[in-house]
N, CA, C, O and CB atoms as a CASP TS submission, in Angstrom:
PFRMAT TS
TARGET T0000
AUTHOR 0000-0000-0000
METHOD Language model
MODEL 1
PARENT N/A
ATOM      1  N   MET     1      39.161   3.970  -1.964  1.00  0.00           N
ATOM      2  CA  MET     1      40.160   4.300  -0.790  1.00  0.00           C
ATOM      3  C   MET     1      41.389   3.907  -1.175  1.00  0.00           C
ATOM      4  O   MET     1      41.612   2.820  -1.707  1.00  0.00           O
ATOM      5  CB  MET     1      39.868   3.633   0.550  1.00  0.00           C
ATOM      6  N   GLN     2      42.308   4.838  -0.908  1.00  0.00           N
ATOM      7  CA  GLN     2      43.689   5.062  -1.045  1.00  0.00           C
ATOM      8  C   GLN     2      44.327   3.698  -0.554  1.00  0.00           C
ATOM      9  O   GLN     2      43.926   3.022   0.393  1.00  0.00           O
ATOM     10  CB  GLN     2      44.173   6.374  -0.207  1.00  0.00           C
ATOM     11  N   LEU     3      45.328   3.444  -1.331  1.00  0.00           N
ATOM     12  CA  LEU     3      45.956   2.008  -1.021  1.00  0.00           C
ATOM     13  C   LEU     3      46.828   2.529   0.446  1.00  0.00           C
ATOM     14  O   LEU     3      46.900   1.845   1.468  1.00  0.00           O
ATOM     15  CB  LEU     3      47.163   1.291  -2.558  1.00  0.00           C
ATOM     16  N   SER     4      47.304   3.573   0.305  1.00  0.00           N
ATOM     17  CA  SER     4      48.041   3.919   1.636  1.00  0.00           C
ATOM     18  C   SER     4      47.375   3.910   3.059  1.00  0.00           C
ATOM     19  O   SER     4      47.778   3.612   4.183  1.00  0.00           O
ATOM     20  CB  SER     4      48.528   5.249   1.493  1.00  0.00           C
ATOM     21  N   GLU     5      46.337   4.305   2.607  1.00  0.00           N
ATOM     22  CA  GLU     5      45.166   4.637   4.025  1.00  0.00           C
ATOM     23  C   GLU     5      44.986   2.828   4.147  1.00  0.00           C
ATOM     24  O   GLU     5      45.481   2.342   5.164  1.00  0.00           O
ATOM     25  CB  GLU     5      43.081   5.869   3.496  1.00  0.00           C
ATOM     26  N   ALA     6      44.515   2.150   3.460  1.00  0.00           N
ATOM     27  CA  ALA     6      44.458   0.694   3.427  1.00  0.00           C
ATOM     28  C   ALA     6      45.453  -0.020   4.372  1.00  0.00           C
ATOM     29  O   ALA     6      45.253  -0.828   5.279  1.00  0.00           O
ATOM     30  CB  ALA     6      44.702   0.241   2.030  1.00  0.00           C
ATOM     31  N   LEU     7      46.689   0.574   3.836  1.00  0.00           N
ATOM     32  CA  LEU     7      47.929  -0.180   4.614  1.00  0.00           C
ATOM     33  C   LEU     7      48.050   0.370   5.808  1.00  0.00           C
ATOM     34  O   LEU     7      48.451  -0.413   6.669  1.00  0.00           O
ATOM     35  CB  LEU     7      49.343  -0.097   3.960  1.00  0.00           C
ATOM     36  N   GLU     8      47.792   1.695   6.231  1.00  0.00           N
ATOM     37  CA  GLU     8      48.059   2.259   7.572  1.00  0.00           C
ATOM     38  C   GLU     8      47.126   1.730   8.263  1.00  0.00           C
ATOM     39  O   GLU     8      47.653   1.365   9.313  1.00  0.00           O
ATOM     40  CB  GLU     8      48.075   3.701   7.736  1.00  0.00           C
ATOM     41  N   ILE     9      45.522   1.364   8.273  1.00  0.00           N
ATOM     42  CA  ILE     9      44.621   0.792   8.787  1.00  0.00           C
ATOM     43  C   ILE     9      45.211  -0.536   9.094  1.00  0.00           C
ATOM     44  O   ILE     9      45.316  -0.771  10.298  1.00  0.00           O
ATOM     45  CB  ILE     9      43.496   0.848   8.018  1.00  0.00           C
ATOM     46  N   LEU    10      45.631  -1.482   8.252  1.00  0.00           N
ATOM     47  CA  LEU    10      45.778  -2.839   8.586  1.00  0.00           C
ATOM     48  C   LEU    10      47.166  -2.990   9.270  1.00  0.00           C
ATOM     49  O   LEU    10      47.350  -3.979   9.978  1.00  0.00           O
ATOM     50  CB  LEU    10      45.621  -3.740   7.322  1.00  0.00           C
ATOM     51  N   THR    11      48.233  -2.000   9.090  1.00  0.00           N
ATOM     52  CA  THR    11      49.710  -2.242   9.867  1.00  0.00           C
ATOM     53  C   THR    11      49.310  -1.635  11.289  1.00  0.00           C
ATOM     54  O   THR    11      50.150  -1.667  12.188  1.00  0.00           O
ATOM     55  CB  THR    11      51.240  -1.304   9.074  1.00  0.00           C
ATOM     56  N   THR    12      48.072  -1.093  11.510  1.00  0.00           N
ATOM     57  CA  THR    12      48.038  -0.761  12.874  1.00  0.00           C
ATOM     58  C   THR    12      46.832  -0.988  13.822  1.00  0.00           C
ATOM     59  O   THR    12      46.496  -0.373  14.834  1.00  0.00           O
ATOM     60  CB  THR    12      48.306   0.490  12.898  1.00  0.00           C
ATOM     61  N   THR    13      46.246  -2.127  13.150  1.00  0.00           N
ATOM     62  CA  THR    13      44.990  -2.714  13.910  1.00  0.00           C
ATOM     63  C   THR    13      45.180  -4.019  14.708  1.00  0.00           C
ATOM     64  O   THR    13      45.856  -4.998  14.393  1.00  0.00           O
ATOM     65  CB  THR    13      43.868  -3.010  12.889  1.00  0.00           C
ATOM     66  N   TYR    14      44.373  -3.798  15.902  1.00  0.00           N
ATOM     67  CA  TYR    14      44.578  -4.991  16.569  1.00  0.00           C
ATOM     68  C   TYR    14      43.529  -6.049  16.096  1.00  0.00           C
ATOM     69  O   TYR    14      43.460  -7.163  16.616  1.00  0.00           O
ATOM     70  CB  TYR    14      44.522  -4.745  18.059  1.00  0.00           C
ATOM     71  N   ARG    15      42.906  -5.731  15.314  1.00  0.00           N
ATOM     72  CA  ARG    15      41.483  -6.522  14.637  1.00  0.00           C
ATOM     73  C   ARG    15      42.125  -7.563  13.752  1.00  0.00           C
ATOM     74  O   ARG    15      43.302  -7.521  13.395  1.00  0.00           O
ATOM     75  CB  ARG    15      40.332  -5.422  13.572  1.00  0.00           C
ATOM     76  N   SER    16      41.241  -8.516  13.422  1.00  0.00           N
ATOM     77  CA  SER    16      41.496  -9.622  12.574  1.00  0.00           C
ATOM     78  C   SER    16      41.928  -8.784  11.130  1.00  0.00           C
ATOM     79  O   SER    16      41.201  -7.899  10.676  1.00  0.00           O
ATOM     80  CB  SER    16      40.062 -10.704  12.470  1.00  0.00           C
ATOM     81  N   LEU    17      43.068  -9.148  10.555  1.00  0.00           N
ATOM     82  CA  LEU    17      43.370  -8.624   9.436  1.00  0.00           C
ATOM     83  C   LEU    17      42.294  -8.644   8.182  1.00  0.00           C
ATOM     84  O   LEU    17      41.981  -7.740   7.407  1.00  0.00           O
ATOM     85  CB  LEU    17      44.520  -9.237   9.153  1.00  0.00           C
ATOM     86  N   ASP    18      41.788 -10.185   8.284  1.00  0.00           N
ATOM     87  CA  ASP    18      41.018 -10.506   7.313  1.00  0.00           C
ATOM     88  C   ASP    18      39.617  -9.731   7.384  1.00  0.00           C
ATOM     89  O   ASP    18      39.058  -9.230   6.408  1.00  0.00           O
ATOM     90  CB  ASP    18      40.913 -11.932   7.332  1.00  0.00           C
ATOM     91  N   SER    19      39.136  -9.716   8.717  1.00  0.00           N
ATOM     92  CA  SER    19      37.971  -9.023   8.923  1.00  0.00           C
ATOM     93  C   SER    19      37.770  -7.424   8.528  1.00  0.00           C
ATOM     94  O   SER    19      36.726  -6.788   8.377  1.00  0.00           O
ATOM     95  CB  SER    19      37.770  -9.202  10.258  1.00  0.00           C
ATOM     96  N   VAL    20      39.224  -6.990   8.411  1.00  0.00           N
ATOM     97  CA  VAL    20      39.191  -5.579   8.402  1.00  0.00           C
ATOM     98  C   VAL    20      39.380  -5.338   6.857  1.00  0.00           C
ATOM     99  O   VAL    20      38.753  -4.441   6.295  1.00  0.00           O
ATOM    100  CB  VAL    20      40.338  -4.877   9.392  1.00  0.00           C
ATOM    101  N   ALA    21      40.247  -6.148   6.190  1.00  0.00           N
ATOM    102  CA  ALA    21      40.479  -6.141   4.899  1.00  0.00           C
ATOM    103  C   ALA    21      39.532  -6.163   4.063  1.00  0.00           C
ATOM    104  O   ALA    21      39.616  -5.498   3.031  1.00  0.00           O
ATOM    105  CB  ALA    21      41.144  -6.950   4.617  1.00  0.00           C
ATOM    106  N   LYS    22      38.184  -7.116   4.406  1.00  0.00           N
ATOM    107  CA  LYS    22      37.160  -7.173   3.677  1.00  0.00           C
ATOM    108  C   LYS    22      36.358  -5.788   3.302  1.00  0.00           C
ATOM    109  O   LYS    22      35.666  -5.703   2.288  1.00  0.00           O
ATOM    110  CB  LYS    22      36.411  -8.072   4.317  1.00  0.00           C
ATOM    111  N   GLY    23      36.540  -4.653   4.289  1.00  0.00           N
ATOM    112  CA  GLY    23      35.936  -3.426   4.173  1.00  0.00           C
ATOM    113  C   GLY    23      36.613  -2.542   3.856  1.00  0.00           C
ATOM    114  O   GLY    23      36.412  -1.390   4.241  1.00  0.00           O
ATOM    115  N   LEU    24      37.806  -2.976   2.890  1.00  0.00           N
ATOM    116  CA  LEU    24      38.657  -1.851   2.263  1.00  0.00           C
ATOM    117  C   LEU    24      38.762  -1.824   0.808  1.00  0.00           C
ATOM    118  O   LEU    24      39.701  -2.396   0.255  1.00  0.00           O
ATOM    119  CB  LEU    24      40.028  -1.910   2.748  1.00  0.00           C
ATOM    120  N   PRO    25      37.820  -1.169   0.114  1.00  0.00           N
ATOM    121  CA  PRO    25      37.843  -1.321  -1.215  1.00  0.00           C
ATOM    122  C   PRO    25      39.152  -0.696  -1.657  1.00  0.00           C
ATOM    123  O   PRO    25      39.338   0.449  -1.245  1.00  0.00           O
ATOM    124  CB  PRO    25      36.624  -0.737  -1.855  1.00  0.00           C
ATOM    125  N   VAL    26      39.996  -1.176  -2.340  1.00  0.00           N
ATOM    126  CA  VAL    26      41.064  -0.797  -2.874  1.00  0.00           C
ATOM    127  C   VAL    26      41.480  -1.241  -4.389  1.00  0.00           C
ATOM    128  O   VAL    26      41.182  -2.413  -4.619  1.00  0.00           O
ATOM    129  CB  VAL    26      41.918  -1.156  -1.990  1.00  0.00           C
ATOM    130  N   ASP    27      42.080  -0.582  -5.424  1.00  0.00           N
ATOM    131  CA  ASP    27      42.103  -0.960  -6.631  1.00  0.00           C
ATOM    132  C   ASP    27      43.269  -2.233  -6.394  1.00  0.00           C
ATOM    133  O   ASP    27      44.337  -2.251  -5.782  1.00  0.00           O
ATOM    134  CB  ASP    27      42.433   0.337  -7.684  1.00  0.00           C
ATOM    135  N   ALA    28      42.453  -3.375  -7.259  1.00  0.00           N
ATOM    136  CA  ALA    28      43.238  -4.756  -7.392  1.00  0.00           C
ATOM    137  C   ALA    28      44.579  -4.478  -7.786  1.00  0.00           C
ATOM    138  O   ALA    28      45.512  -4.718  -7.019  1.00  0.00           O
ATOM    139  CB  ALA    28      42.620  -5.767  -8.460  1.00  0.00           C
ATOM    140  N   LYS    29      44.789  -3.886  -9.165  1.00  0.00           N
ATOM    141  CA  LYS    29      46.029  -3.655  -9.808  1.00  0.00           C
ATOM    142  C   LYS    29      47.069  -3.156  -8.964  1.00  0.00           C
ATOM    143  O   LYS    29      48.170  -3.703  -8.906  1.00  0.00           O
ATOM    144  CB  LYS    29      45.871  -2.795 -10.848  1.00  0.00           C
ATOM    145  N   GLU    30      46.779  -2.198  -8.347  1.00  0.00           N
ATOM    146  CA  GLU    30      47.376  -1.216  -7.266  1.00  0.00           C
ATOM    147  C   GLU    30      48.159  -2.218  -6.310  1.00  0.00           C
ATOM    148  O   GLU    30      49.361  -2.250  -6.045  1.00  0.00           O
ATOM    149  CB  GLU    30      46.113  -0.279  -6.372  1.00  0.00           C
ATOM    150  N   VAL    31      47.092  -3.044  -5.862  1.00  0.00           N
ATOM    151  CA  VAL    31      47.819  -4.259  -4.758  1.00  0.00           C
ATOM    152  C   VAL    31      48.709  -4.921  -5.620  1.00  0.00           C
ATOM    153  O   VAL    31      49.935  -4.817  -5.584  1.00  0.00           O
ATOM    154  CB  VAL    31      46.716  -5.529  -4.015  1.00  0.00           C
ATOM    155  N   ASN    32      48.151  -5.499  -6.275  1.00  0.00           N
ATOM    156  CA  ASN    32      49.040  -6.211  -7.229  1.00  0.00           C
ATOM    157  C   ASN    32      50.445  -6.031  -7.267  1.00  0.00           C
ATOM    158  O   ASN    32      51.309  -6.813  -6.871  1.00  0.00           O
ATOM    159  CB  ASN    32      48.670  -5.952  -8.427  1.00  0.00           C
ATOM    160  N   ASP    33      50.612  -4.636  -7.914  1.00  0.00           N
ATOM    161  CA  ASP    33      52.000  -4.148  -8.182  1.00  0.00           C
ATOM    162  C   ASP    33      52.712  -3.560  -7.202  1.00  0.00           C
ATOM    163  O   ASP    33      53.898  -3.248  -7.299  1.00  0.00           O
ATOM    164  CB  ASP    33      52.034  -3.285  -9.138  1.00  0.00           C
ATOM    165  N   ALA    34      51.795  -3.347  -5.948  1.00  0.00           N
ATOM    166  CA  ALA    34      52.885  -2.892  -4.635  1.00  0.00           C
ATOM    167  C   ALA    34      53.136  -4.128  -4.057  1.00  0.00           C
ATOM    168  O   ALA    34      54.053  -4.047  -3.240  1.00  0.00           O
ATOM    169  CB  ALA    34      52.271  -1.790  -3.351  1.00  0.00           C
ATOM    170  N   LEU    35      52.557  -5.506  -4.196  1.00  0.00           N
ATOM    171  CA  LEU    35      52.789  -6.685  -3.304  1.00  0.00           C
ATOM    172  C   LEU    35      54.309  -7.187  -4.130  1.00  0.00           C
ATOM    173  O   LEU    35      55.328  -7.713  -3.681  1.00  0.00           O
ATOM    174  CB  LEU    35      51.272  -7.985  -3.328  1.00  0.00           C
ATOM    175  N   ALA    36      53.981  -6.826  -5.297  1.00  0.00           N
ATOM    176  CA  ALA    36      55.299  -7.647  -6.312  1.00  0.00           C
ATOM    177  C   ALA    36      56.637  -6.504  -5.636  1.00  0.00           C
ATOM    178  O   ALA    36      57.788  -6.938  -5.590  1.00  0.00           O
ATOM    179  CB  ALA    36      54.972  -7.420  -8.771  1.00  0.00           C
ATOM    180  N   LYS    37      56.461  -5.699  -5.363  1.00  0.00           N
ATOM    181  CA  LYS    37      57.640  -4.765  -5.093  1.00  0.00           C
ATOM    182  C   LYS    37      58.219  -4.811  -3.471  1.00  0.00           C
ATOM    183  O   LYS    37      59.366  -4.509  -3.142  1.00  0.00           O
ATOM    184  CB  LYS    37      57.106  -3.187  -5.470  1.00  0.00           C
ATOM    185  N   ALA    38      57.173  -5.247  -2.588  1.00  0.00           N
ATOM    186  CA  ALA    38      57.245  -5.217  -1.296  1.00  0.00           C
ATOM    187  C   ALA    38      58.370  -6.172  -0.869  1.00  0.00           C
ATOM    188  O   ALA    38      58.802  -7.087  -1.571  1.00  0.00           O
ATOM    189  CB  ALA    38      55.953  -5.513  -0.732  1.00  0.00           C
ATOM    190  N   GLU    39      58.763  -5.874   0.276  1.00  0.00           N
ATOM    191  CA  GLU    39      59.861  -7.022   1.061  1.00  0.00           C
ATOM    192  C   GLU    39      59.351  -8.163   1.609  1.00  0.00           C
ATOM    193  O   GLU    39      58.798  -7.939   2.685  1.00  0.00           O
ATOM    194  CB  GLU    39      60.605  -6.475   2.281  1.00  0.00           C
ATOM    195  N   VAL    40      59.334  -9.362   1.245  1.00  0.00           N
ATOM    196  CA  VAL    40      58.565 -10.522   1.841  1.00  0.00           C
ATOM    197  C   VAL    40      58.890 -10.627   3.141  1.00  0.00           C
ATOM    198  O   VAL    40      60.064 -10.655   3.509  1.00  0.00           O
ATOM    199  CB  VAL    40      58.796 -11.818   1.211  1.00  0.00           C
ATOM    200  N   GLY    41      57.757 -10.703   4.051  1.00  0.00           N
ATOM    201  CA  GLY    41      57.568 -10.766   5.502  1.00  0.00           C
ATOM    202  C   GLY    41      57.815  -9.433   6.254  1.00  0.00           C
ATOM    203  O   GLY    41      58.040  -9.435   7.464  1.00  0.00           O
ATOM    204  N   SER    42      57.771  -8.313   5.532  1.00  0.00           N
ATOM    205  CA  SER    42      57.790  -7.063   5.912  1.00  0.00           C
ATOM    206  C   SER    42      55.765  -6.983   6.423  1.00  0.00           C
ATOM    207  O   SER    42      54.891  -7.761   6.040  1.00  0.00           O
ATOM    208  CB  SER    42      58.540  -5.944   4.376  1.00  0.00           C
ATOM    209  N   GLN    43      55.630  -5.945   7.224  1.00  0.00           N
ATOM    210  CA  GLN    43      54.237  -5.443   7.541  1.00  0.00           C
ATOM    211  C   GLN    43      53.421  -4.963   6.197  1.00  0.00           C
ATOM    212  O   GLN    43      52.200  -5.110   6.158  1.00  0.00           O
ATOM    213  CB  GLN    43      54.369  -4.176   8.599  1.00  0.00           C
ATOM    214  N   GLU    44      54.089  -4.424   5.173  1.00  0.00           N
ATOM    215  CA  GLU    44      53.651  -4.097   4.406  1.00  0.00           C
ATOM    216  C   GLU    44      53.198  -5.148   3.319  1.00  0.00           C
ATOM    217  O   GLU    44      52.137  -5.133   2.694  1.00  0.00           O
ATOM    218  CB  GLU    44      54.324  -3.268   4.203  1.00  0.00           C
ATOM    219  N   TYR    45      54.368  -6.188   3.212  1.00  0.00           N
ATOM    220  CA  TYR    45      53.817  -7.474   2.648  1.00  0.00           C
ATOM    221  C   TYR    45      52.510  -8.028   2.924  1.00  0.00           C
ATOM    222  O   TYR    45      51.508  -8.245   2.243  1.00  0.00           O
ATOM    223  CB  TYR    45      54.600  -8.424   2.979  1.00  0.00           C
ATOM    224  N   VAL    46      52.888  -8.218   4.349  1.00  0.00           N
ATOM    225  CA  VAL    46      51.545  -9.040   5.005  1.00  0.00           C
ATOM    226  C   VAL    46      50.136  -8.319   4.838  1.00  0.00           C
ATOM    227  O   VAL    46      49.088  -8.945   4.677  1.00  0.00           O
ATOM    228  CB  VAL    46      51.740  -9.228   6.707  1.00  0.00           C
ATOM    229  N   ALA    47      50.200  -7.326   4.879  1.00  0.00           N
ATOM    230  CA  ALA    47      48.994  -6.241   4.931  1.00  0.00           C
ATOM    231  C   ALA    47      48.637  -6.226   3.165  1.00  0.00           C
ATOM    232  O   ALA    47      47.450  -6.146   2.848  1.00  0.00           O
ATOM    233  CB  ALA    47      49.620  -4.380   5.699  1.00  0.00           C
ATOM    234  N   LEU    48      49.432  -6.286   2.339  1.00  0.00           N
ATOM    235  CA  LEU    48      48.893  -6.398   0.933  1.00  0.00           C
ATOM    236  C   LEU    48      48.377  -7.906   0.493  1.00  0.00           C
ATOM    237  O   LEU    48      47.303  -8.140  -0.062  1.00  0.00           O
ATOM    238  CB  LEU    48      50.073  -5.932  -0.067  1.00  0.00           C
ATOM    239  N   SER    49      49.433  -8.928   0.883  1.00  0.00           N
ATOM    240  CA  SER    49      48.860 -10.111   0.947  1.00  0.00           C
ATOM    241  C   SER    49      47.332 -10.370   1.248  1.00  0.00           C
ATOM    242  O   SER    49      46.696 -11.104   0.491  1.00  0.00           O
ATOM    243  CB  SER    49      49.560 -10.687   1.787  1.00  0.00           C
ATOM    244  N   VAL    50      46.821  -9.866   2.182  1.00  0.00           N
ATOM    245  CA  VAL    50      45.177  -9.907   2.691  1.00  0.00           C
ATOM    246  C   VAL    50      44.705  -9.033   2.009  1.00  0.00           C
ATOM    247  O   VAL    50      43.689  -9.441   1.446  1.00  0.00           O
ATOM    248  CB  VAL    50      44.741  -9.609   4.198  1.00  0.00           C
ATOM    249  N   LEU    51      44.987  -7.833   1.735  1.00  0.00           N
ATOM    250  CA  LEU    51      44.106  -7.195   0.585  1.00  0.00           C
ATOM    251  C   LEU    51      43.905  -7.791  -0.677  1.00  0.00           C
ATOM    252  O   LEU    51      42.877  -7.779  -1.355  1.00  0.00           O
ATOM    253  CB  LEU    51      44.582  -5.998   0.235  1.00  0.00           C
ATOM    254  N   ALA    52      45.274  -8.446  -0.986  1.00  0.00           N
ATOM    255  CA  ALA    52      44.941  -9.193  -2.468  1.00  0.00           C
ATOM    256  C   ALA    52      44.141 -10.425  -2.311  1.00  0.00           C
ATOM    257  O   ALA    52      43.565 -10.832  -3.320  1.00  0.00           O
ATOM    258  CB  ALA    52      46.317  -9.673  -3.286  1.00  0.00           C
ATOM    259  N   LYS    53      44.017 -11.064  -1.242  1.00  0.00           N
ATOM    260  CA  LYS    53      42.956 -11.879  -0.899  1.00  0.00           C
ATOM    261  C   LYS    53      41.707 -11.544  -1.388  1.00  0.00           C
ATOM    262  O   LYS    53      41.089 -12.195  -2.230  1.00  0.00           O
ATOM    263  CB  LYS    53      42.864 -11.971   0.360  1.00  0.00           C
ATOM    264  N   PHE    54      41.233 -10.229  -0.701  1.00  0.00           N
ATOM    265  CA  PHE    54      39.848  -9.947  -1.090  1.00  0.00           C
ATOM    266  C   PHE    54      39.645  -9.119  -2.322  1.00  0.00           C
ATOM    267  O   PHE    54      38.549  -8.918  -2.845  1.00  0.00           O
ATOM    268  CB  PHE    54      39.186  -9.286  -0.010  1.00  0.00           C
ATOM    269  N   ASN    55      41.038  -8.559  -2.826  1.00  0.00           N
ATOM    270  CA  ASN    55      40.607  -7.825  -4.083  1.00  0.00           C
ATOM    271  C   ASN    55      41.756  -8.765  -4.995  1.00  0.00           C
ATOM    272  O   ASN    55      42.944  -8.449  -5.065  1.00  0.00           O
ATOM    273  CB  ASN    55      40.817  -5.830  -4.048  1.00  0.00           C
ATOM    274  N   PRO    56      41.382  -9.525  -5.422  1.00  0.00           N
ATOM    275  CA  PRO    56      42.258 -10.252  -6.595  1.00  0.00           C
ATOM    276  C   PRO    56      42.122  -9.740  -7.909  1.00  0.00           C
ATOM    277  O   PRO    56      41.027  -9.553  -8.440  1.00  0.00           O
ATOM    278  CB  PRO    56      41.922 -11.706  -6.755  1.00  0.00           C
ATOM    279  N   TYR    57      43.295  -9.493  -8.483  1.00  0.00           N
ATOM    280  CA  TYR    57      43.827  -8.972  -9.724  1.00  0.00           C
ATOM    281  C   TYR    57      43.643  -9.911 -10.687  1.00  0.00           C
ATOM    282  O   TYR    57      44.060 -11.013 -10.330  1.00  0.00           O
ATOM    283  CB  TYR    57      45.199  -8.600  -9.674  1.00  0.00           C
ATOM    284  N   THR    58      43.216  -9.885 -11.675  1.00  0.00           N
ATOM    285  CA  THR    58      43.235 -10.561 -13.092  1.00  0.00           C
ATOM    286  C   THR    58      43.408  -9.900 -14.482  1.00  0.00           C
ATOM    287  O   THR    58      42.678  -9.041 -14.977  1.00  0.00           O
ATOM    288  CB  THR    58      42.058 -11.176 -13.220  1.00  0.00           C
ATOM    289  N   GLN    59      44.327 -10.372 -14.924  1.00  0.00           N
ATOM    290  CA  GLN    59      45.257  -9.649 -15.908  1.00  0.00           C
ATOM    291  C   GLN    59      44.058  -9.476 -17.051  1.00  0.00           C
ATOM    292  O   GLN    59      43.396 -10.513 -17.094  1.00  0.00           O
ATOM    293  CB  GLN    59      46.815 -10.639 -16.447  1.00  0.00           C
ATOM    294  N   GLN    60      43.638  -8.579 -17.886  1.00  0.00           N
ATOM    295  CA  GLN    60      43.016  -8.517 -18.584  1.00  0.00           C
ATOM    296  C   GLN    60      43.688  -9.071 -20.140  1.00  0.00           C
ATOM    297  O   GLN    60      44.527  -8.267 -20.547  1.00  0.00           O
ATOM    298  CB  GLN    60      42.581  -7.345 -18.314  1.00  0.00           C
ATOM    299  N   VAL    61      43.539  -9.944 -20.819  1.00  0.00           N
ATOM    300  CA  VAL    61      44.064 -10.391 -22.074  1.00  0.00           C
ATOM    301  C   VAL    61      43.215 -10.022 -23.346  1.00  0.00           C
ATOM    302  O   VAL    61      42.071 -10.368 -23.641  1.00  0.00           O
ATOM    303  CB  VAL    61      44.221 -11.855 -21.991  1.00  0.00           C
ATOM    304  N   LYS    62      44.110  -9.219 -24.013  1.00  0.00           N
ATOM    305  CA  LYS    62      43.240  -8.518 -25.339  1.00  0.00           C
ATOM    306  C   LYS    62      43.492  -9.858 -26.460  1.00  0.00           C
ATOM    307  O   LYS    62      44.577 -10.334 -26.793  1.00  0.00           O
ATOM    308  CB  LYS    62      44.102  -6.632 -26.064  1.00  0.00           C
ATOM    309  N   THR    63      42.241 -10.241 -26.864  1.00  0.00           N
ATOM    310  CA  THR    63      41.997 -10.887 -28.146  1.00  0.00           C
ATOM    311  C   THR    63      41.599 -10.332 -29.264  1.00  0.00           C
ATOM    312  O   THR    63      40.815  -9.386 -29.342  1.00  0.00           O
ATOM    313  CB  THR    63      41.237 -11.692 -28.040  1.00  0.00           C
ATOM    314  N   LYS    64      42.197 -10.977 -30.288  1.00  0.00           N
ATOM    315  CA  LYS    64      41.731 -10.349 -31.868  1.00  0.00           C
ATOM    316  C   LYS    64      40.439 -10.571 -31.950  1.00  0.00           C
ATOM    317  O   LYS    64      40.166 -11.737 -31.666  1.00  0.00           O
ATOM    318  CB  LYS    64      42.400 -11.039 -33.254  1.00  0.00           C
ATOM    319  N   GLU    65      39.535  -9.918 -32.226  1.00  0.00           N
ATOM    320  CA  GLU    65      38.068 -10.265 -32.661  1.00  0.00           C
ATOM    321  C   GLU    65      38.250 -10.957 -34.109  1.00  0.00           C
ATOM    322  O   GLU    65      38.915 -10.430 -35.001  1.00  0.00           O
ATOM    323  CB  GLU    65      37.020  -8.804 -32.754  1.00  0.00           C
ATOM    324  N   LYS    66      37.576 -12.218 -34.248  1.00  0.00           N
ATOM    325  CA  LYS    66      37.601 -12.876 -35.683  1.00  0.00           C
ATOM    326  C   LYS    66      36.628 -12.240 -36.664  1.00  0.00           C
ATOM    327  O   LYS    66      35.469 -12.064 -36.287  1.00  0.00           O
ATOM    328  CB  LYS    66      37.234 -14.422 -35.603  1.00  0.00           C
ATOM    329  N   LYS    67      36.985 -11.892 -37.849  1.00  0.00           N
ATOM    330  CA  LYS    67      35.961 -11.534 -38.600  1.00  0.00           C
ATOM    331  C   LYS    67      35.111 -12.587 -39.299  1.00  0.00           C
ATOM    332  O   LYS    67      35.577 -13.672 -39.649  1.00  0.00           O
ATOM    333  CB  LYS    67      36.446 -10.715 -39.454  1.00  0.00           C
ATOM    334  N   ASP    68      33.919 -12.243 -39.475  1.00  0.00           N
ATOM    335  CA  ASP    68      32.983 -13.155 -39.818  1.00  0.00           C
ATOM    336  C   ASP    68      32.558 -13.108 -41.422  1.00  0.00           C
ATOM    337  O   ASP    68      31.447 -12.882 -41.902  1.00  0.00           O
ATOM    338  CB  ASP    68      31.819 -12.909 -38.893  1.00  0.00           C
ATOM    339  N   ASP    69      33.832 -13.401 -42.102  1.00  0.00           N
ATOM    340  CA  ASP    69      34.118 -12.863 -43.603  1.00  0.00           C
ATOM    341  C   ASP    69      33.909 -14.098 -43.978  1.00  0.00           C
ATOM    342  O   ASP    69      33.824 -13.934 -45.195  1.00  0.00           O
ATOM    343  CB  ASP    69      35.591 -12.134 -44.114  1.00  0.00           C
ATOM    344  N   HIS    70      33.763 -15.242 -43.796  1.00  0.00           N
ATOM    345  CA  HIS    70      33.823 -16.544 -44.423  1.00  0.00           C
ATOM    346  C   HIS    70      34.927 -17.074 -45.353  1.00  0.00           C
ATOM    347  O   HIS    70      34.809 -17.982 -46.176  1.00  0.00           O
ATOM    348  CB  HIS    70      32.749 -16.625 -45.096  1.00  0.00           C
ATOM    349  N   THR    71      36.195 -16.230 -45.030  1.00  0.00           N
ATOM    350  CA  THR    71      37.520 -16.550 -45.976  1.00  0.00           C
ATOM    351  C   THR    71      37.975 -17.727 -45.840  1.00  0.00           C
ATOM    352  O   THR    71      38.735 -18.237 -46.664  1.00  0.00           O
ATOM    353  CB  THR    71      38.700 -15.738 -45.763  1.00  0.00           C
ATOM    354  N   ASP    72      37.470 -18.444 -44.528  1.00  0.00           N
ATOM    355  CA  ASP    72      38.290 -19.730 -44.475  1.00  0.00           C
ATOM    356  C   ASP    72      37.090 -21.104 -45.037  1.00  0.00           C
ATOM    357  O   ASP    72      37.389 -22.290 -44.898  1.00  0.00           O
ATOM    358  CB  ASP    72      38.941 -19.949 -42.585  1.00  0.00           C
ATOM    359  N   GLN    73      36.159 -20.782 -45.472  1.00  0.00           N
ATOM    360  CA  GLN    73      35.582 -21.829 -46.157  1.00  0.00           C
ATOM    361  C   GLN    73      35.454 -21.815 -47.875  1.00  0.00           C
ATOM    362  O   GLN    73      35.191 -20.923 -48.681  1.00  0.00           O
ATOM    363  CB  GLN    73      34.270 -21.904 -45.534  1.00  0.00           C
ATOM    364  N   VAL    74      35.792 -23.331 -48.011  1.00  0.00           N
ATOM    365  CA  VAL    74      36.210 -23.766 -49.440  1.00  0.00           C
ATOM    366  C   VAL    74      34.906 -24.047 -50.103  1.00  0.00           C
ATOM    367  O   VAL    74      33.960 -24.645 -49.590  1.00  0.00           O
ATOM    368  CB  VAL    74      37.219 -25.108 -49.494  1.00  0.00           C
ATOM    369  N   GLU    75      34.959 -23.609 -51.155  1.00  0.00           N
ATOM    370  CA  GLU    75      33.609 -23.834 -52.169  1.00  0.00           C
ATOM    371  C   GLU    75      33.916 -25.270 -52.861  1.00  0.00           C
ATOM    372  O   GLU    75      33.122 -25.748 -53.671  1.00  0.00           O
ATOM    373  CB  GLU    75      33.433 -22.460 -53.542  1.00  0.00           C
TER
END
């Protein structure tokens, strides 16, 4: 689902935002990025905050894979 569609639904519904947001599958990174740019207290901010609760974004950290070449062993 497009984020813009989810925001339209959440900002026009009379139902519980939590119950509606649970059923709106959106990209967590897109929600996180939009939330960072939204004006605090705006309808968009509130809707994005609820979406973020059900679509949490966790940043992927790249780690170097350690080679198993035994170079750190002393003989």
